[in-house]
C-alpha positions, -999 to +999 in steps of 0.1 A: +374-072+750+351-045+764+316-052+752+284-034+760+261-055+780+228-060+764+200-084+775+208-118+761+187-129+732+181-166+726+181-162+688+215-177+682+241-197+702+274-181+710+305-194+692+322-224+708+356-220+724+383-229+700+401-256+721+431-258+697+437-222+708+425-224+744+446-255+753+480-239+746+469-207+764+459-227+795+493-244+793+511-210+792+489-198+821+497-229+842+534-228+835+537-191+842+514-179+870+523-143+863+514-144+826+486-118+822+480-119+784+472-156+784+446-151+812+430-122+795+428-140+761+413-170+778+388-148+796+379-131+763+374-165+746+351-179+772+333-145+774+326-146+737+314-182+740+289-171+767+307-192+793+308-164+819+318-186+849+349-197+831+356-162+819+353-149+854+380-172+866+405-160+840+396-123+844+399-126+882+434-141+878+445-115+853+431-087+875+449-100+906+482-097+886+473-063+871+446-046+892+447-013+872+435-029+840+401-011+835+391-031+805+396-065+823+379-051+854+348-040+834+347-073+815+348-091+848+319-069+860+299-078+829+306-115+837+292-109+872+261-094+857+255-123+833+259-147+863+231-129+883+254-110+906+244-074+900+258-061+933+291-076+926+290-063+890+283-027+903+311-030+929+335-041+902+325-013+879+330+011+908+366-003+910+370+003+873+359+039+877+382+045+906+411+037+882+396+057+853+366+078+861+362+087+824+360+051+811+328+055+790+324+017+784+323+012+821+297+040+825+276+025+797+277-009+812+270+004+846+238+019+833+228-015+818+235-034+851+216-007+871+186-009+847+184-046+841+202-061+872+188-037+898+158-021+882+174+012+892+162+033+863+173+066+878+208+053+884+209+039+849+199+072+834+225+090+854+252+066+841+241+070+806+240+107+809+276+106+821+286+087+790+271+114+769+288+141+789+322+125+788+322+115+751+293+131+732+303+119+697+314+083+707+297+050+698+291+046+736+272+079+737+251+067+707+242+036+727+236+056+758+212+080+739+193+050+725+190+035+760+178+068+774+153+072+745+140+037+753+137+045+789+118+077+782+095+059+758+087+033+785+082+061+810+068+091+791+054+108+822+089+110+836+079+089+866+103+060+870+099+032+896+123+034+925+154+012+926+145-024+934+108-019+926+092-050+910+085-044+873+048-038+865+033-065+843+020-054+809-017-045+811-015-039+849-030-007+862 
């Protein structure tokens, strides 16, 4: 269920978890502690519903059973980002990239976490540049280009604040 992380908008509520589907999946997971697909599907359901703490539980369990699943690893990292754990998110994405250093969705999301979670705009730009280098014609590259364009528009002089710097309030000099 790899999704690109974007800052959450409050314009609409996420869909509810379909309990008639989740209940049987939980039963399967409880009865078979090695069943990876049920855990991944539950993680995806809770992720889509914006219930990141619950998604985290299922993704962590699935990843413990199949540690080389880059998609689950990256989804888990996104959950960490959405639960205000940017360092943990970055560490998890590093684990994803150690399995597949060309995984563009991980690179794209790493840029978002660096930009929004750590205010590391230079690191974000480097991650997005990597997406474009790896897969120039992909949807991920299009998203990376838009992010870089937005970054350049916000910092037209090319000077970006250092990682961890407090954002400057609008109108401040």
